[in-house]
Backbone bond lengths (Angstrom), bond angles and torsions (degrees), N, CA, C in turn:
res aa  C-N    CA-C-N  psi(-1)  N-CA   C-N-CA  omega(-1)  CA-C   N-CA-C  phi
1 X - - - 1.444 - - 1.518 112.18 -
2 X 1.338 118.05 -13.99 1.460 118.77 -174.22 1.513 111.04 -119.54
3 X 1.323 115.43 153.84 1.442 121.75 175.41 1.511 107.79 -136.89
4 X 1.321 115.68 158.67 1.453 121.40 -178.12 1.513 108.76 -113.57
5 X 1.306 116.17 137.28 1.457 121.89 179.96 1.511 108.72 -124.88
6 X 1.312 116.62 127.41 1.460 121.31 175.27 1.510 109.00 -92.50
7 X 1.324 116.05 140.67 1.446 121.22 -178.55 1.523 108.16 -135.59
8 X 1.342 118.83 150.33 1.462 122.79 -177.71 1.522 110.90 -131.51
9 X 1.339 117.14 169.45 1.473 121.82 175.28 1.517 108.80 -102.39
10 X 1.300 116.78 136.07 1.464 122.13 171.44 1.517 107.06 -122.77
11 X 1.312 117.98 130.14 1.458 121.71 -177.62 1.525 109.63 -102.47
12 X 1.335 116.53 138.48 1.451 124.13 -178.60 1.526 111.12 53.17
13 X 1.320 114.98 54.35 1.461 120.62 -178.95 1.516 109.29 -78.68
14 X 1.335 117.10 127.57 1.447 121.70 174.94 1.521 110.66 -98.76
15 X 1.313 117.45 -30.17 1.463 121.68 172.99 1.510 107.44 -147.04
16 X 1.347 115.76 144.74 1.454 120.97 -176.28 1.515 110.66 -74.30
17 X 1.335 115.45 136.06 1.455 120.75 169.73 1.506 107.80 -134.43
18 X 1.331 116.80 151.90 1.455 121.19 -178.95 1.517 111.34 -78.72
19 X 1.323 117.98 -14.99 1.456 120.84 -178.07 1.519 110.07 -70.37
20 X 1.305 116.21 150.82 1.459 120.98 178.11 1.518 108.64 -79.88
21 X 1.297 116.26 127.58 1.453 121.94 179.87 1.525 109.81 -72.65
22 X 1.344 118.15 149.21 1.466 120.16 175.99 1.517 112.30 -61.17
23 X 1.350 117.98 -22.50 1.461 120.63 -179.78 1.525 111.26 -96.26
24 X 1.337 118.00 11.51 1.457 121.42 -175.74 1.521 111.61 -68.58
25 X 1.328 115.54 148.70 1.457 121.84 175.68 1.517 107.88 -150.85
26 X 1.315 116.46 151.40 1.457 120.58 179.17 1.522 108.98 -71.64
27 X 1.340 116.69 129.05 1.455 118.56 -178.14 1.519 112.90 -134.15
28 X 1.345 118.74 -3.93 1.455 119.11 176.44 1.510 110.61 -157.01
29 X 1.308 114.75 158.09 1.458 121.87 167.78 1.514 106.71 -149.06
30 X 1.336 116.15 162.31 1.451 117.57 -178.17 1.507 112.92 178.21
31 X 1.328 114.22 -173.01 1.456 121.62 -178.25 1.525 109.86 -132.96
32 X 1.334 115.32 157.68 1.455 122.22 171.62 1.525 106.64 -133.22
33 X 1.338 116.18 126.35 1.460 122.15 -174.99 1.521 109.50 -128.09
34 X 1.337 116.13 133.17 1.471 121.95 178.54 1.517 109.97 -102.57
35 X 1.346 116.15 137.53 1.461 122.82 177.38 1.520 108.76 -134.73
36 X 1.339 116.97 124.17 1.463 120.93 178.76 1.526 109.53 -71.70
37 X 1.340 116.98 135.87 1.465 122.52 -179.07 1.528 109.22 -98.75
38 X 1.335 116.95 107.94 1.467 121.10 -176.50 1.528 112.59 -90.21
39 X 1.342 117.50 -10.30 1.459 119.89 176.38 1.527 109.21 -152.75
40 X 1.323 116.07 -179.20 1.463 120.82 179.35 1.519 112.37 85.08
41 X 1.323 117.13 -174.02 1.470 121.18 -174.40 1.532 113.96 -67.21
42 X 1.324 117.54 -18.82 1.468 121.11 -179.64 1.532 111.29 -109.65
43 X 1.322 116.35 27.10 1.462 121.87 -178.17 1.535 110.42 -56.62
44 X 1.333 115.21 135.01 1.451 121.18 179.09 1.520 114.06 88.72
45 X 1.328 117.53 -4.82 1.461 121.93 178.08 1.525 110.04 -106.64
46 X 1.319 115.60 167.94 1.463 121.73 174.60 1.525 108.49 -103.06
47 X 1.333 115.85 132.65 1.455 121.65 172.71 1.527 107.35 -92.96
48 X 1.332 116.18 122.62 1.466 121.54 174.26 1.519 107.73 -104.50
49 X 1.330 115.95 124.68 1.460 122.23 178.95 1.522 108.75 -113.39
50 X 1.335 115.51 119.98 1.469 122.44 178.94 1.526 107.05 -104.92
51 X 1.325 116.81 124.50 1.459 121.96 177.17 1.524 107.92 -119.22
52 X 1.326 116.82 119.78 1.465 122.29 -175.87 1.510 111.76 -121.06
53 X 1.318 115.35 143.21 1.461 123.15 167.50 1.521 105.83 -111.64
54 X 1.331 117.70 128.51 1.463 119.40 -175.07 1.524 111.83 -131.71
55 X 1.329 114.77 153.99 1.458 124.10 175.71 1.526 105.84 -141.08
56 X 1.333 116.49 107.39 1.465 122.50 -172.82 1.521 110.67 -123.62
57 X 1.325 116.06 164.21 1.461 120.06 174.72 1.519 111.24 -79.80
58 X 1.355 116.04 -30.34 1.462 121.51 178.45 1.512 108.06 -128.18
59 X 1.331 117.63 166.06 1.455 121.86 -178.69 1.521 112.81 -62.93
60 X 1.309 116.19 150.31 1.456 123.51 179.97 1.524 110.62 -64.27
61 X 1.331 117.10 133.48 1.458 121.75 178.69 1.522 111.16 -106.24
62 X 1.332 117.07 -53.19 1.457 120.03 176.37 1.517 110.37 -154.71
63 X 1.312 115.76 164.46 1.465 122.56 179.52 1.517 107.72 -123.91
64 X 1.332 116.87 133.70 1.462 121.86 179.49 1.515 109.43 -123.72
65 X 1.315 115.76 129.61 1.457 122.52 177.83 1.524 108.26 -109.44
66 X 1.336 116.83 111.76 1.467 122.54 177.36 1.523 107.42 -79.81
67 X 1.332 116.88 115.50 1.457 121.84 -175.51 1.525 113.51 -81.12
68 X 1.345 116.83 -5.84 1.468 122.27 179.94 1.523 111.54 58.07
69 X 1.340 116.28 45.40 1.463 122.71 179.26 1.531 111.52 -106.82
70 X 1.313 119.30 17.28 1.466 121.37 -173.26 1.518 113.65 -63.28
71 X 1.330 117.78 -22.41 1.465 119.87 -177.74 1.522 113.12 -76.56
72 X 1.329 119.10 -10.63 1.471 120.12 179.83 1.528 110.36 -148.68
73 X 1.315 116.01 66.94 1.464 121.40 -176.12 1.527 113.02 -58.06
74 X 1.341 117.38 -39.69 1.468 119.86 -178.47 1.524 111.55 -59.15
75 X 1.319 117.21 -45.31 1.466 120.74 178.85 1.524 111.23 -71.42
76 X 1.314 116.52 -43.27 1.462 120.67 -176.85 1.520 111.83 -60.96
77 X 1.323 116.85 -38.98 1.452 120.96 -174.67 1.518 113.13 -78.23
78 X 1.309 118.09 -3.65 1.459 121.85 178.09 1.528 112.07 -112.59
79 X 1.318 117.68 17.98 1.448 121.88 176.69 1.529 109.30 -89.44
80 X 1.315 115.76 165.27 1.460 121.33 179.93 1.528 109.72 -91.15
81 X 1.320 116.64 124.91 1.464 122.88 172.41 1.518 106.87 -133.38
82 X 1.331 116.83 120.49 1.459 122.10 -178.52 1.528 109.86 -127.44
83 X 1.328 115.03 156.64 1.463 121.20 -177.55 1.517 109.24 -136.70
84 X 1.322 116.44 136.09 1.468 120.82 171.98 1.534 107.31 -76.19
85 X 1.305 116.63 169.88 1.456 121.60 177.64 1.527 108.89 -122.84
86 X 1.331 119.05 106.39 1.455 127.16 6.75 1.538 111.81 -81.79
87 X 1.335 115.08 163.34 1.463 121.69 179.68 1.525 111.76 -96.71
88 X 1.324 116.28 4.65 1.461 120.64 178.10 1.511 110.83 177.51
89 X 1.328 114.46 169.38 1.450 120.03 178.95 1.523 110.87 -156.68
90 X 1.342 114.23 156.17 1.463 121.50 174.78 1.518 108.15 -155.83
91 X 1.348 117.22 160.28 1.465 118.82 174.06 1.528 109.50 -64.77
92 X 1.318 116.99 150.56 1.458 121.10 179.12 1.508 112.41 -88.78
93 X 1.328 115.00 171.12 1.458 121.01 177.74 1.527 110.31 -63.36
94 X 1.333 115.69 -33.26 1.461 122.11 177.76 1.528 108.41 -101.06
95 X 1.312 118.07 138.33 1.468 122.31 -179.48 1.527 110.84 -57.00
96 X 1.316 116.80 145.64 1.462 124.29 178.92 1.531 113.43 59.76
97 X 1.315 116.69 29.83 1.461 121.28 177.27 1.537 107.40 -133.04
98 X 1.340 117.32 82.26 1.467 120.01 -174.95 1.529 112.01 -70.37
99 X 1.336 114.71 147.31 1.455 122.09 178.39 1.520 108.56 -101.22
100 X 1.320 116.75 134.99 1.463 120.99 175.59 1.527 109.28 -114.60
101 X 1.332 115.31 162.15 1.467 121.59 -176.12 1.519 109.85 -130.47
102 X 1.336 116.01 146.37 1.451 122.42 171.91 1.525 107.29 -109.00
103 X 1.340 115.86 143.58 1.456 119.55 -176.74 1.510 112.21 -116.03
104 X 1.333 116.11 156.95 1.458 121.62 175.10 1.528 109.53 -153.59
105 X 1.333 115.69 149.97 1.458 121.60 168.98 1.516 105.96 -98.41
106 X 1.327 116.72 126.75 1.457 120.66 -179.31 1.523 108.91 -123.62
107 X 1.318 116.05 110.05 1.460 121.67 -178.35 1.524 111.83 -65.41
108 X 1.329 116.89 -26.90 1.469 121.20 -178.24 1.521 112.69 -85.94
109 X 1.323 118.31 -6.26 1.458 121.14 178.03 1.512 113.43 96.76
110 X 1.332 115.30 -157.54 1.460 122.93 -179.92 1.522 108.36 -125.19
111 X 1.339 117.87 99.61 1.469 119.96 -176.20 1.525 113.77 -64.56
112 X 1.331 118.65 -20.89 1.465 119.71 -178.90 1.520 112.46 -68.09
113 X 1.348 117.46 -16.95 1.468 120.75 173.88 1.525 110.34 -120.79
114 X 1.331 116.47 16.05 1.462 122.39 177.23 1.527 111.36 56.45
115 X 1.320 115.35 43.99 1.462 121.76 -179.98 1.528 107.14 -115.22
116 X 1.337 117.23 109.32 1.463 122.32 -173.44 1.523 111.82 -108.82
117 X 1.324 116.94 50.69 1.463 123.41 176.14 1.527 107.64 -132.26
118 X 1.338 119.31 162.11 1.471 120.12 -179.22 1.536 112.20 -57.75
119 X 1.330 115.70 132.14 1.461 121.64 -178.22 1.526 110.96 -138.02
120 X 1.313 115.45 157.23 1.458 122.63 163.98 1.519 105.07 -103.23
121 X 1.350 116.29 131.29 1.460 120.58 -175.14 1.522 109.65 -131.91
122 X 1.323 115.17 138.04 1.465 121.61 175.44 1.517 108.77 -119.59
123 X 1.323 116.59 130.53 1.460 122.60 175.74 1.522 109.43 -111.34
124 X 1.329 115.18 148.98 1.460 120.72 174.55 1.521 107.47 -63.77
125 X 1.319 116.46 131.10 1.459 121.73 178.52 1.524 109.05 -89.68
126 X 1.319 116.02 143.73 1.470 119.34 178.39 1.528 111.15 -96.32
127 X 1.340 116.42 18.19 1.462 120.57 -175.61 1.534 112.74 -56.04
128 X 1.332 117.77 -40.73 1.463 120.80 -178.14 1.523 112.42 -107.15
129 X 1.338 117.44 -2.48 1.458 121.01 -179.14 1.512 113.41 74.39
130 X 1.324 118.40 13.85 1.461 122.24 -178.93 1.522 110.08 -94.12
131 X 1.318 116.69 147.94 1.461 122.58 179.41 1.524 109.85 -118.34
132 X 1.344 116.97 144.08 1.463 119.31 176.01 1.521 110.90 -73.25
133 X 1.311 116.00 154.17 1.458 120.85 178.22 1.519 111.37 -87.27
134 X 1.316 115.33 -167.57 1.465 120.55 -179.51 1.525 112.18 -89.28
135 X 1.312 117.03 -12.03 1.452 120.78 178.51 1.519 108.99 -141.34
136 X 1.322 115.89 149.60 1.456 118.77 179.26 1.511 111.99 151.87
137 X 1.320 114.90 -160.19 1.461 122.37 -179.46 1.521 108.34 -130.67
138 X 1.324 116.13 148.29 1.452 121.82 178.04 1.524 108.17 -136.73
139 X 1.330 116.07 140.90 1.465 122.09 175.37 1.524 107.86 -116.49
140 X 1.335 116.09 126.76 1.466 122.52 -176.44 1.520 108.90 -127.85
141 X 1.351 116.81 148.26 1.467 120.12 -176.52 1.520 111.49 -138.56
142 X 1.350 114.97 150.29 1.462 121.31 168.17 1.520 108.67 -151.52
143 X 1.326 115.75 158.15 1.461 123.29 179.27 1.527 108.65 -116.27
144 X 1.331 116.70 141.54 1.459 120.65 177.29 1.527 110.01 -152.80
145 X 1.322 115.20 159.64 1.460 120.82 175.62 1.522 111.66 -78.82
146 X 1.328 118.41 -8.34 1.458 122.85 -177.41 1.526 111.05 -87.35
147 X 1.323 116.01 120.22 1.460 120.98 179.00 1.518 112.01 -74.69
148 X 1.333 116.80 173.76 1.467 120.41 -176.93 1.526 112.56 -75.25
149 X 1.316 115.85 144.95 1.462 124.33 174.65 1.528 107.03 -120.95
150 X 1.341 118.46 107.27 1.463 120.63 -174.88 1.524 113.72 -70.54
151 X 1.327 117.71 -10.84 1.461 120.34 -176.82 1.522 113.24 -101.84
152 X 1.315 118.06 8.45 1.454 121.25 -174.29 1.514 112.10 -110.58
153 X 1.329 116.24 138.82 1.461 121.58 175.86 1.522 109.76 -93.07
154 X 1.319 115.78 145.61 1.461 122.17 175.48 1.517 107.23 -128.11
155 X 1.327 117.27 139.92 1.462 120.99 179.06 1.518 109.54 -95.28
156 X 1.306 116.08 143.32 1.456 121.36 179.03 1.510 108.97 -127.01
157 X 1.322 117.36 136.08 1.452 121.09 -178.86 1.516 110.31 -131.80
158 X 1.314 117.23 138.27 1.468 122.49 170.84 1.516 107.67 -109.58
159 X 1.311 116.86 143.64 1.465 120.38 -175.47 1.524 111.88 -132.28
160 X 1.299 116.65 148.27 1.469 121.80 170.02 1.516 108.73 -139.41
161 X 1.313 118.05 129.91 1.467 125.62 176.99 1.525 113.48 61.40
162 X 1.325 118.83 20.41 1.445 121.46 177.89 1.509 114.32 65.54
163 X 1.325 118.69 5.90 1.460 122.60 -177.05 1.526 111.88 -119.33
164 X 1.296 118.16 -47.78 1.457 121.65 -175.16 1.523 110.07 -92.68
165 X 1.327 116.32 126.54 1.457 121.99 -178.46 1.517 109.17 -115.60
166 X 1.304 115.69 132.56 1.451 121.73 179.05 1.518 109.48 -116.32
167 X 1.327 116.88 134.66 1.451 121.90 174.66 1.518 108.13 -123.63
168 X 1.332 117.60 158.36 1.455 120.18 -178.94 1.511 112.09 -152.89
169 X 1.325 117.62 -151.77 1.460 122.77 -177.83 1.522 109.58 -112.55
170 X 1.330 115.94 128.32 1.455 122.50 -179.59 1.529 108.13 -128.57
171 X 1.326 117.72 128.60 1.464 121.31 178.76 1.518 109.84 -123.63
172 X 1.339 116.06 152.30 1.453 120.17 175.92 1.504 112.93 129.34
173 X 1.325 116.39 -143.73 1.460 123.64 -174.73 1.525 110.69 -92.19
174 X 1.337 115.50 152.15 1.460 121.46 174.65 1.520 108.07 -135.92
175 X 1.337 118.46 146.13 1.465 119.28 179.58 1.531 111.85 -62.72
176 X 1.325 115.83 137.78 1.461 121.14 178.12 1.528 109.13 -65.06
177 X 1.301 116.75 144.95 1.459 120.68 178.80 1.515 110.25 -70.45
178 X 1.332 118.30 134.84 1.461 120.12 176.38 1.531 111.48 -67.12
179 X 1.334 117.02 -11.18 1.470 121.08 177.87 1.517 111.30 -75.10
180 X 1.328 117.23 -21.51 1.459 120.86 -172.08 1.516 112.59 -101.61
181 X 1.333 117.33 41.02 1.463 120.54 177.05 1.517 108.00 -68.95
182 X 1.336 119.03 125.69 1.459 120.57 -177.28 1.525 111.99 -65.39
183 X 1.312 115.54 140.57 1.460 121.52 177.05 1.512 109.19 -131.02
184 X 1.334 116.74 165.66 1.454 120.58 175.30 1.518 108.35 -137.63
185 X 1.328 115.35 154.10 1.455 119.98 178.27 1.517 109.78 -68.91
186 X 1.338 116.24 141.58 1.463 121.33 176.80 1.517 108.41 -147.90
187 X 1.315 115.76 145.59 1.464 120.37 176.84 1.526 108.53 -83.42
188 X 1.327 115.10 154.24 1.456 120.45 -179.34 1.522 111.35 -56.16
189 X 1.331 118.46 -38.69 1.456 121.85 178.84 1.525 111.99 -62.16
190 X 1.352 116.97 -37.53 1.461 119.99 178.18 1.524 111.11 -67.03
191 X 1.311 115.56 -39.68 1.472 119.43 -179.44 1.532 109.61 -67.07
192 X 1.344 117.58 -43.94 1.476 120.33 179.40 1.514 111.69 -62.89
193 X 1.327 117.62 -36.45 1.464 120.58 -177.88 1.517 112.65 -65.92
194 X 1.340 117.91 -23.91 1.455 120.82 178.90 1.522 111.37 -70.37
195 X 1.311 118.65 -19.12 1.460 122.35 -175.90 1.516 113.64 -112.36
196 X 1.333 118.82 12.74 1.473 121.81 178.80 1.497 111.27 -95.99
């Protein structure tokens, strides 16, 4: 049910590459867990909870989750992705000043890290005027109709100032690709009989 994802830091990234930069360093680790919602406003969807521990040179700006759906954009962009308000929280840089996050699904990706594939992205909310620090933990959530796929890797990126990109280690569940809908062989006569 679980998979491990390695993530690295790239400093002053102008375009994303999967290769590890010579200046890379470990700056986060965390988990992603899927829970089926059998009741409530998100009934029938899966709640994905991402919990991260981070250590950065500058405060956290946003978090991007690469869903690895680039092979089937048409299907990926028509899936359900919903976010509660707030979609996440973390302690602030100043005591007793919690930071909240707003979430979005963006089919076009995250241009601030030159990533043009479907992503889930969380931005720091200015609702309380609090800012995240350079170290700490953050909990982020999203809902989707896509159940977990234990054999799939997902990339996670942390960003600050649109220039510095941090990657780390993420373990747990990942949403199944909408490209991998199971099918079975059927004869034309069997298919026609279903509609008579």
